[in-house]
C-alpha positions as CSV (number, residue, x, y, z in Angstrom):
1,M,-135.0,146.8,-14.8
2,T,-133.5,150.0,-15.9
3,D,-135.1,152.2,-18.5
4,F,-132.8,152.8,-21.5
5,A,-132.9,156.0,-23.6
6,T,-131.5,154.2,-26.7
7,P,-134.3,152.1,-28.4
8,A,-131.9,149.6,-29.9
9,F,-130.2,148.9,-26.6
10,A,-133.6,148.6,-24.8
11,T,-134.7,146.1,-27.4
12,F,-131.4,144.2,-27.1
13,I,-131.7,143.8,-23.3
14,K,-135.4,142.7,-23.6
15,E,-134.3,140.1,-26.2
16,L,-131.4,138.9,-24.1
17,R,-133.6,138.5,-21.0
18,T,-136.1,136.4,-23.1
19,H,-133.2,134.4,-24.5
20,F,-131.7,133.6,-21.1
21,A,-135.0,132.7,-19.7
22,R,-135.2,129.8,-22.2
23,G,-132.5,127.8,-20.2
24,L,-130.7,126.6,-23.3
25,P,-127.5,124.4,-23.2
26,E,-124.4,126.6,-22.7
27,Q,-123.0,126.5,-26.2
28,E,-126.4,127.2,-27.8
29,Q,-127.2,129.9,-25.3
30,W,-124.0,131.9,-26.2
31,E,-124.3,131.3,-29.9
32,G,-127.8,132.9,-29.5
33,V,-126.3,135.9,-27.6
34,R,-123.8,136.3,-30.5
35,D,-126.7,136.5,-32.9
36,L,-128.5,139.0,-30.8
37,L,-125.5,141.3,-30.5
38,K,-125.0,141.6,-34.3
39,P,-127.9,143.9,-34.9
40,L,-126.9,146.1,-32.0
41,C,-123.4,146.5,-33.4
42,A,-125.0,147.6,-36.7
43,D,-127.1,150.3,-35.0
44,E,-126.1,153.7,-36.3
45,A,-127.8,155.6,-33.4
46,L,-125.9,153.7,-30.7
47,R,-122.7,154.0,-32.7
48,E,-123.1,157.8,-32.9
49,I,-123.9,158.0,-29.1
50,S,-120.8,155.9,-28.4
51,R,-118.6,158.5,-30.1
52,G,-119.2,160.7,-27.0
53,W,-118.0,158.0,-24.6
54,E,-114.5,158.8,-23.0
55,A,-111.7,156.4,-24.0
56,K,-109.6,155.4,-21.0
57,K,-107.2,152.5,-20.6
58,G,-108.2,150.0,-17.9
59,R,-111.9,150.9,-17.9
60,E,-115.0,149.1,-18.9
61,Y,-118.4,150.8,-18.8
62,I,-121.3,149.0,-17.1
63,L,-124.3,149.2,-19.5
64,H,-126.4,146.6,-17.8
65,H,-126.0,143.8,-15.1
66,D,-129.1,141.7,-15.2
67,P,-130.7,141.1,-11.8
68,D,-132.4,137.9,-12.8
69,H,-130.0,136.1,-15.2
70,D,-126.7,137.7,-13.9
71,F,-125.4,138.4,-17.5
72,F,-123.3,141.6,-17.8
73,V,-123.3,144.0,-20.7
74,G,-120.3,146.4,-20.9
75,A,-118.6,148.8,-23.3
76,L,-114.8,149.1,-23.9
77,V,-113.7,152.4,-25.5
78,R,-110.1,151.9,-26.9
79,L,-107.5,154.6,-27.4
80,P,-105.6,154.8,-30.7
81,N,-103.1,152.0,-31.1
82,H,-104.5,150.1,-28.2
83,I,-102.7,146.7,-27.6
84,A,-104.4,144.5,-25.0
85,G,-102.2,142.0,-23.3
86,V,-102.9,138.3,-23.8
87,H,-105.6,137.3,-21.4
88,D,-108.5,135.0,-20.9
89,H,-111.9,135.6,-19.1
90,G,-111.5,132.7,-16.7
91,P,-114.7,130.6,-16.4
92,T,-116.9,133.0,-18.2
93,W,-118.2,133.3,-21.8
94,T,-117.8,136.6,-23.6
95,I,-119.5,137.8,-26.7
96,Y,-117.4,140.7,-28.1
97,G,-118.8,143.0,-30.8
98,V,-117.1,145.9,-32.4
99,L,-119.6,148.8,-32.5
100,D,-117.2,151.3,-34.0
101,G,-113.7,151.3,-35.3
102,H,-111.5,148.4,-36.4
103,E,-109.5,145.9,-34.3
104,I,-107.4,142.8,-34.9
105,T,-108.1,139.8,-32.8
106,H,-105.3,137.4,-31.8
107,V,-106.2,133.9,-30.5
108,Y,-103.8,131.6,-28.8
109,D,-103.6,127.9,-28.1
110,R,-102.4,126.7,-24.8
111,L,-99.8,124.0,-25.3
112,D,-99.0,122.9,-21.7
113,D,-101.3,121.0,-19.3
114,G,-101.5,123.9,-16.8
115,G,-99.7,121.8,-14.2
116,K,-97.0,124.4,-13.4
117,P,-98.4,127.3,-11.4
118,G,-97.5,130.7,-12.8
119,Y,-96.6,129.3,-16.2
120,A,-98.3,128.7,-19.5
121,E,-96.9,127.8,-22.9
122,I,-99.1,129.5,-25.5
123,K,-98.7,129.9,-29.3
124,L,-100.6,132.3,-31.6
125,S,-103.2,130.1,-33.4
126,H,-104.6,132.8,-35.7
127,K,-105.4,136.5,-36.0
128,Y,-108.1,138.2,-38.0
129,D,-109.6,141.6,-38.8
130,A,-112.5,142.7,-36.6
131,P,-114.0,145.7,-38.3
132,T,-117.2,147.6,-37.3
133,G,-120.0,145.1,-36.9
134,H,-117.8,142.0,-36.3
135,V,-118.9,139.8,-33.3
136,D,-116.8,137.2,-31.7
137,M,-117.6,134.4,-29.2
138,V,-114.9,133.8,-26.7
139,P,-115.4,130.6,-24.6
140,P,-114.0,130.2,-21.1
141,H,-110.2,130.0,-20.6
142,V,-109.2,130.9,-24.2
143,P,-106.2,133.1,-24.4
144,H,-106.7,136.1,-26.7
145,A,-105.9,139.8,-27.3
146,E,-107.5,142.6,-29.1
147,W,-105.4,145.2,-30.9
148,G,-106.7,148.5,-32.2
149,N,-106.4,149.1,-35.9
150,S,-108.0,152.5,-36.0
151,N,-107.9,155.9,-34.3
152,R,-110.5,154.7,-31.8
153,S,-112.7,151.7,-31.3
154,V,-115.7,150.8,-29.2
155,A,-116.7,147.2,-28.3
156,I,-119.8,145.9,-26.6
157,T,-119.3,142.9,-24.4
158,V,-121.8,140.4,-23.0
159,R,-120.4,138.2,-20.3
160,T,-121.7,135.4,-18.1
161,T,-121.5,137.6,-15.1
162,K,-120.0,140.9,-13.9
163,P,-116.2,141.2,-14.2
164,G,-114.3,141.4,-11.0
165,S,-116.1,138.4,-9.5
166,Y,-113.7,135.9,-11.0
167,D,-110.0,135.6,-11.8
168,Q,-108.7,136.1,-15.4
169,V,-105.3,134.8,-16.4
170,M,-102.8,137.3,-17.9
171,Y,-100.2,135.6,-20.2
172,D,-96.7,136.7,-21.2
173,P,-96.1,134.9,-24.5
174,G,-92.3,135.7,-24.4
175,T,-91.5,134.3,-20.9
176,G,-94.4,132.0,-20.3
177,R,-95.2,133.7,-17.0
178,T,-98.8,134.1,-16.0
179,G,-100.7,136.1,-13.4
180,T,-104.3,136.8,-12.4
181,S,-106.4,139.8,-12.6
182,R,-109.9,140.7,-11.5
183,G,-110.4,142.8,-14.7
184,L,-110.8,146.4,-15.5
185,E,-112.2,149.3,-13.5
186,L,-116.0,149.3,-13.9
187,V,-117.8,152.6,-14.4
188,P,-121.6,152.8,-14.8
189,L,-122.8,154.5,-18.0
190,A,-126.5,155.3,-18.9
191,V,-127.5,154.2,-22.4
């Protein structure tokens, strides 16, 4: 396992490894991950360090990919006025915590049965503020989008596995067209 320079992050990874080793049912496991991410997103030292991370569209930093439990921890650094397209994370769970900045989360309902390839009928279900410290749980196949609402934002993600190993669906709410993506460019970052 990697040594981490940031104490809060080292503690977080140790707690995650212990949590995953318990072999809990899926929903309970990811609710527990959400609870573990909340203190990390409140950590001022990590927040201050993250202010030195470069913001670049289409990039996710690799903070940790666990060799035993396969979970992935990443960081997204958003440019001002960032608007993510509507997407899902395929078969994976994602816990998404805002470490710095302010975002608005949009969640969609899928109204069709998925029987027509390349097409999905989706409708905005709800949107809500996601300020610094806010942590969301995104189950598999849920269409959503994060929009920046500050000059810059940083989010920490915990995923079932490393992005790029599964298809994500990209949705066009206006036309109903869908496509697939393998996710963002992954770049290692020491924490």
